[in-house]
C-alpha positions in Angstrom: 45.1 -24.7 -24.7 42.3 -24.3 -22.1 41.2 -20.8 -21.1 41.9 -20.0 -17.5 38.8 -19.2 -15.4 39.0 -16.5 -12.8 37.0 -16.0 -9.6 36.5 -13.1 -7.2 35.6 -13.3 -3.5 32.5 -11.2 -3.2 30.3 -9.8 -0.4 26.6 -9.8 -1.3 23.6 -8.3 0.5 19.9 -8.8 0.2 17.2 -6.6 1.8 14.5 -8.7 3.4 11.3 -6.7 3.5 9.1 -7.0 6.6 6.6 -4.6 5.2 5.4 -5.6 1.7 5.0 -1.9 0.7 6.9 -1.0 -1.4 7.2 -4.2 -3.4 10.7 -5.6 -3.9 10.5 -5.1 -7.6 10.3 -1.3 -7.1 13.4 -1.3 -4.9 15.4 -3.7 -7.0 17.5 -0.9 -8.5 18.6 0.4 -5.1 20.1 -0.9 -1.9 17.9 1.5 0.2 16.6 0.1 3.4 13.3 0.8 5.2 13.3 1.0 9.0 11.7 -2.4 9.5 13.8 -4.2 7.0 16.7 -6.6 7.7 19.7 -7.3 5.6 21.1 -10.8 4.8 24.8 -10.8 4.0 27.0 -13.6 2.5 30.5 -14.0 1.1 31.1 -16.3 -1.9 33.4 -16.9 -4.8 31.9 -15.7 -8.1 33.1 -16.1 -11.7 34.7 -12.9 -12.9 31.8 -12.1 -15.3 29.3 -11.9 -12.3 31.6 -10.2 -9.8 30.7 -6.6 -10.7 29.9 -4.2 -7.8 26.3 -3.1 -8.0 25.2 -6.1 -10.1 22.0 -7.9 -9.1 22.1 -11.7 -9.0 20.0 -14.8 -8.2 21.6 -17.3 -5.7 20.6 -20.8 -5.1 19.9 -21.6 -1.4 21.8 -24.7 -0.4 19.3 -25.7 2.2 16.1 -25.5 0.2 17.5 -25.7 -3.4 15.4 -22.7 -4.4 16.7 -19.6 -6.2 16.6 -16.3 -4.3 16.4 -13.0 -6.2 17.7 -9.6 -5.3 21.2 -10.2 -4.1 23.4 -7.2 -4.7 27.2 -7.5 -5.1 28.6 -5.0 -2.6 32.4 -5.6 -3.0 34.7 -7.9 -5.0 38.3 -8.9 -4.5 41.1 -9.2 -7.0 40.5 -12.0 -9.6 42.3 -15.3 -8.9 42.7 -18.3 -11.1 40.3 -21.2 -10.5 43.1 -23.5 -9.5 44.1 -21.2 -6.6 40.6 -20.8 -5.4 40.0 -24.6 -5.5 43.2 -25.2 -3.5 42.2 -22.6 -0.9 38.7 -24.0 -0.5 39.9 -26.9 1.7 42.4 -25.0 3.8 40.1 -25.0 6.8 40.6 -28.7 7.1 44.2 -28.3 8.2 43.7 -25.2 10.4 43.9 -27.1 13.7 47.1 -28.9 12.6 48.9 -25.6 11.8 47.7 -23.5 14.7 48.3 -23.6 18.4 44.6 -23.8 19.2 
């Protein structure tokens, strides 16, 4: 019997430094922001073992194919089975048919 995989919908943030001081490596353990910094935010489904609030991850950029460091998991939803997540991933295709828009 195959083991069921679980995923959580997570909110992630990355601080983008405009001023190279202090270096990103020194700030990696905190989510503290300097006045000139900007914050990138994204929402994604992560496997349960990576969906821990406060965990630092690398994410692959779909546009460039490069890995980006220093993404911090800010929140995570309740775990859901992979089959449910995959079924929901294409719901947006039927949105117009089921709404009055």
